[in-house]
N, C-alpha and C positions, 0 to 999 in steps of 0.2 A: 685423559689428557694427552695420551700418546696414541700412535697408530696401533701399537700392540696393547696388550692388557697393561694396566697400571698396578704397580706394587707399592704398598705403604711401607716405608722403612723407618719412619719416626712418627709416633702417635701424638695426638692432641693431649696436652697437659702431662706428658711424660716428663719426668724430672731429668734435666740435663745439667751440665756443669756451668751453664750460664757464661757463655763466651764474652759477653759485653757487660760493661760496668752497670748499665741500667737494667740488666736482665733480672727477671724474677727467679730464674732457675727452672721455670716450667716452660715447656714447648707450647707456643701459641698457635700452632697449626699442625699440619701433617707434612712429612717429607715423602716425595714420590719419585719413583724411577720407572722406566719402561721395562717390560718383560721382553727385552730384545735390545738391539743396538741402535735403533733410530732415535736420536735425541730431540727430534722436532716436537714442539708442544702444539697440540691441536685442540681447539675448543669444540666439545660436542654439544654446544648450546649457543643460543643467541645472546649477545651482550654488547656493551659499549665500553670502549677503552676510556676509563675515567682519568687515569694519570700514568705517567712513566717517571721512574726515579732511579737515581744511582745513589741509594741510601747506604753509603759505606759507613756512616757514623752509627748505624743501627745493625750493621752486620748483614744486611739484606742484599747488598750488591745491586746489580741491575734488576729492577722489578717493575711489574705492570699491575695496575689495579683495574679490575673489570667490574662494571656496574650491571647488576641484574635487577632492574626496577620491579619486576613482578614479585620478587621475593624481598625487596628492600635490603639486599645484601651486596656487599663489596667483597670480591675475592681478590686476593693479592697473590701473584706468582713471583717468587723471588729466587735469586742466585742464577739468573739467566746469563748465558754466554752472549746471546744476541737477541735483539728485539726486532720484530718484523711488522709492527703496528705503530700508529701515531695516536696521540691524544684526540678523543672525540670520534674516532673511527668506530663504525657499527660493524660488528662481526657476526657472521652467520655460522651455522654449524659446519665444522670442517676447516675453518680458517686457521692458518698457522700464525700463532702469536709470537713465537720465538724459538730459541734453542736452549735446551737444558744446559746448565753449567754449574759452577761452584763459586761464583763471585761473591765476595763478602767484604771487600775493602782492605784486605790485608795481603801481605806477601805470600801467605800460605792459604790458598783457596781450599774450600771444602771439596770433598769428593763430589763428582757431578750428581746433581739431583735438583728437584725444584721443591721449594718450601711453599706450601699453599696455606694461607690463613684467611679467615673471613670474619666480618663483623656486620652486625645489623645496624642500620641507620634509622633514625626517627623521621617523621614527616618533614623536618627542617634540614635533613641531610647530614645531621650530626650523629656520631657514634652513640648508640644506645648502650647503657650499662646492663647488658643482658646476661652476663655470666657472673655468678658468685658461687664460691665453693668453700668448704671447710679447709681445703688444702691450698687454695689460691684465691684470695679475695682481690679482685681487680676490677676497676671501673672502666677499663679501656674498651670493654665490650666485645672481646674476641669470642668466637663460638666455633665449635668443631665443624669444619667444612665437609667432613666425610659423608654424612647423610645427604646433604644437598648435592654433592658431586655424584653420588649414586643416583639420586632422583633425576639429575640432569643428563645422565647417560654415560658417565665415566665407567669404563669396563675394568673393574678391579679383579686381580687374580686371587 
């Protein structure tokens, strides 16, 4: 996701303190930072910008949803400081999506990183309830994006 290698600093389903009232207490994605100082977010795959949000009510801050039709997965990149794409834009490998930040809708932003989560959608474009676990039963359909990111060419350290 960066020009340098990518480091995971927060893992999928890792328990956290649940910053937001509707939080389950479990991390719904992975947190990523560059192994270097360049904060630009670069996609190493082809995708389409599905949506752009300033989801301060969910603690996500500025975020971009990327549609990968071949996999029927939506990847969301959150806490961005800046966004360099528009809804509907088709992105090719190497396109700059935005700049890593710590936005979350509060006066105390997070340390700079991007939160990446993903969910599978069914043939109607709705979230599929694909993840159930003994520790976290949730029909929102989040799935660990790490294996897909590796498959798509994200260079992890």
